[in-house]
N, C-alpha and C positions, 0 to 999 in steps of 0.2 A: 576696401576701397578708400583711398585717401583723396580728399578734395582740396582744392586750392584755398589757401588762407587769404581772405580779403581783409587787410588791415584797415582800421578806421582812422583816416587822416583827420586831424583836428580834434581828436579826443586822446589826451595823454593821461595815463594812469600810473600812479606811483604808490609804493608801499608807504604807509604813514611813518612819521618820525617816531623815534623811540619815546618821545615825551607825550605822544598822542594817547588819549584814553583807549582802553581795551576795546571799546565798542566801535572805534573808527577802524575800518578795514582797508580803506584805500583813499588816496587823495587824487582828485581829477582836475585837469585843466582843459577847458574847451576853447578852441579857436573857431568862432562861428564861420568865418570866411572859408577856412579849410574844410570844416565839417560840411557845410552846404555844398561845396564843390565835390567832396567825396560822395555825398548822397546823390548828387546829380549824375556823377560818373558811374555809379553803381545802382541805378534806379531799378534794375531787374530784381533787386532784393527787397524793394518796398512792397508791402502788401496792404491792401485795403482791409481795415479792421473796423470794429464797432465805433471807435472814436477818431477815425481818419487813417491816413497813411502811417505805417509803422515799419521799422526795420528792427529785427531781433539781433542783439549783440551778445557776445560772450566775453567775459574777462578771463584771460588765461595767464599762465606763468611760463616764461621761457626757461630753457635749460640753464640759463645764467641767473635765474631767479627774479627777473624783471617782469612786471605786470604789463599787459597790453590788451587792447580790445580788438576783436575781430567780428566780422559779420557771421551770424549763425546761418550757414548755407544748407543746413539739413532739410531735406524734403522727405516727409514720410511717404512710403509706397502706398498707393491706393489699393484697397482690397476690392476684388471683383464683387459686384452686387449680386445677391442671391435673389433669384426670381421667386415669385410666390409658389410656382409649381414645384421648384426644387425644395423649398422649405416644407411644403405639405408632405412630399415624399419622405424627406428626412425625418419629420415628426412621426409619420406612420411607422417608419423603421425603428425609431426609438421606442415607441409604444410596444411594438411586437417583441422587443428585446428586454423588456422589463421582467424581473424575476417573479413577479406576483400577478 
């Protein structure tokens, strides 16, 4: 399943210059006006977290080798909750199947 790529307008990422130290992995330029507009237009990706609203981003590399940022749109699938009755039955079955 392939999801739509949501580019982050207002956040430009570049490979560092050849003179940059080894520990510099990327250069970034932020345009606050464009970034705020992008966040407002894509507010469905904002999540309330411990320290306020957040949006998760990923830095990716295009086929041409250029770096770019996109919104991490991954949503984990929720597992069905196990009821206490189910867990008791499963535990009893596990005990019966022990080799000793």
